[in-house]
C-alpha positions as CSV (number, residue, x, y, z in Angstrom):
1,M,22.7,24.5,-75.3
2,A,22.3,21.0,-74.4
3,S,22.3,20.8,-70.6
4,G,19.1,22.8,-70.1
5,F,21.3,25.8,-68.3
6,T,21.4,29.1,-69.6
7,F,23.0,31.8,-67.7
8,S,21.6,35.7,-68.0
9,G,23.8,37.7,-66.4
10,P,25.8,36.8,-63.4
11,T,23.2,36.3,-60.4
12,T,20.3,34.1,-62.5
13,V,20.4,30.8,-63.4
14,S,17.4,29.5,-65.5
15,F,16.7,25.7,-66.5
16,R,14.4,24.8,-69.5
17,G,12.6,21.7,-69.2
18,G,9.3,20.1,-67.4
19,A,6.3,22.4,-68.0
20,G,8.0,25.9,-68.1
21,A,11.0,27.4,-67.1
22,A,12.0,27.9,-63.8
23,T,14.6,30.7,-63.1
24,A,16.5,31.4,-59.7
25,P,17.7,34.5,-59.3
26,R,20.9,34.2,-56.9
27,G,22.9,37.2,-55.7
28,S,26.7,37.1,-55.4
29,A,27.7,34.6,-51.9
30,R,28.4,38.0,-50.4
31,R,25.1,38.9,-51.4
32,R,23.8,36.0,-50.0
33,G,25.3,36.6,-46.3
34,Y,28.8,35.0,-46.6
35,N,31.1,37.0,-45.3
36,G,34.2,37.4,-43.0
37,A,32.3,36.2,-40.2
38,W,30.9,33.1,-42.1
39,D,34.0,32.8,-43.2
40,M,35.7,32.5,-40.2
41,L,32.7,29.8,-39.1
42,S,33.3,27.8,-41.4
43,K,36.8,27.3,-41.5
44,E,36.5,26.9,-37.8
45,W,33.3,24.1,-37.8
46,R,35.9,22.4,-40.5
47,R,38.6,22.3,-38.2
48,L,36.1,20.8,-35.7
49,H,34.2,18.2,-37.9
50,P,36.8,17.8,-41.0
51,F,34.9,14.8,-42.4
52,C,31.7,14.6,-44.0
53,A,28.4,13.9,-41.9
54,E,26.4,11.7,-44.5
55,C,29.7,9.5,-45.4
56,A,30.2,8.8,-41.7
57,H,26.6,7.5,-41.4
58,R,27.5,5.4,-44.2
59,G,30.7,3.9,-42.0
60,R,33.1,5.9,-44.4
61,E,36.0,8.5,-43.9
62,R,36.0,11.3,-46.6
63,R,37.4,14.8,-46.1
64,C,34.6,17.7,-46.0
65,D,34.6,20.1,-48.8
66,L,32.5,22.2,-46.9
67,V,29.9,23.4,-44.3
68,D,26.8,23.2,-45.3
69,H,23.2,24.8,-43.6
70,M,21.0,22.2,-43.0
71,I,18.1,24.6,-42.8
72,P,19.0,26.6,-46.2
73,L,20.2,30.0,-46.0
74,H,17.2,31.4,-48.2
75,D,14.9,29.6,-46.2
76,R,16.2,31.0,-42.6
77,P,18.8,33.8,-42.9
78,D,18.9,34.3,-39.1
79,L,20.4,30.9,-38.9
80,R,23.7,31.7,-40.8
81,L,25.6,31.9,-37.9
82,N,23.9,29.3,-36.1
83,A,26.2,26.3,-35.3
84,G,23.1,24.2,-34.5
85,N,21.9,24.1,-38.4
86,L,25.6,23.6,-39.7
87,W,27.0,20.3,-40.6
88,A,30.4,19.5,-42.9
89,L,29.7,17.5,-46.1
90,C,31.9,16.6,-49.1
91,K,30.7,18.0,-52.4
92,P,29.2,14.7,-53.6
93,C,26.9,14.4,-50.6
94,H,25.9,17.8,-50.8
95,D,24.9,18.0,-54.5
96,T,22.8,14.7,-54.5
97,V,22.1,13.7,-50.8
98,K,21.3,16.9,-49.3
99,R,19.4,18.2,-52.7
100,D,16.8,15.1,-52.2
101,L,16.8,15.5,-48.5
102,E,15.4,19.4,-49.3
103,A,12.9,18.1,-52.2
104,E,11.4,16.1,-49.9
105,A,11.2,17.8,-47.1
106,R,9.7,20.6,-49.1
107,A,7.5,18.7,-50.5
108,G,6.1,17.5,-47.1
109,A,3.9,19.0,-44.2
110,D,6.8,19.8,-42.0
111,G,8.8,21.7,-45.0
112,V,12.4,22.5,-44.5
113,A,11.8,22.0,-40.6
114,I,12.5,18.9,-40.6
115,L,16.0,18.8,-42.3
116,P,17.8,18.9,-38.9
117,L,16.7,15.9,-37.7
118,W,16.7,14.0,-41.6
119,C,20.4,15.2,-41.8
120,L,21.8,13.9,-38.1
121,H,19.5,11.0,-38.1
122,P,19.2,9.0,-41.0
123,E,16.9,6.2,-39.5
124,R,14.2,9.0,-39.8
125,R,14.4,10.0,-42.8
126,P,10.9,8.9,-44.8
127,H,11.6,5.3,-46.3
128,G,13.7,5.3,-49.4
129,L,15.7,8.1,-48.1
130,A,18.3,7.2,-45.5
131,Y,20.7,6.0,-48.9
132,T,19.0,7.5,-51.7
133,S,21.2,9.1,-54.3
134,K,24.4,6.8,-53.1
135,V,27.5,8.7,-53.0
136,N,30.5,5.7,-53.6
137,A,34.0,6.5,-51.5
138,D,35.4,8.1,-54.6
139,G,32.8,10.7,-55.0
140,R,30.6,9.2,-57.7
141,T,27.2,8.3,-57.6
142,S,24.9,5.3,-57.9
143,G,21.4,4.0,-57.4
144,S,19.7,3.6,-54.3
145,T,20.6,0.8,-51.7
């Protein structure tokens, strides 16, 4: 498969690349804690915060597509319904900027605990991450600014 991704069952995604293969088991959304309580919280959060927070940091108005946990749910399941751990994002920002922030946080001494600060205050992010993986107004990505 040219993309490097293989699917071995409904809940496991594997990526072939680098020195070895990485496998990330991932249960269904419901198994990961996205239940009725989450649906209600997410809907209300999007009503109160209809625009992408990352785009707003960049001076753009773009409707949010999803509600994201700043500290990922698999790291801190206890924060699943904690509004202080949520922010609204468009899909392009979630798939690029948030991915880059998580990778940088995991590599650092503070780990994912630093993510709320970086998510809400881009000026506090490490050099080069404030606007890494820039997402254009049309949702496409371009190089760093």
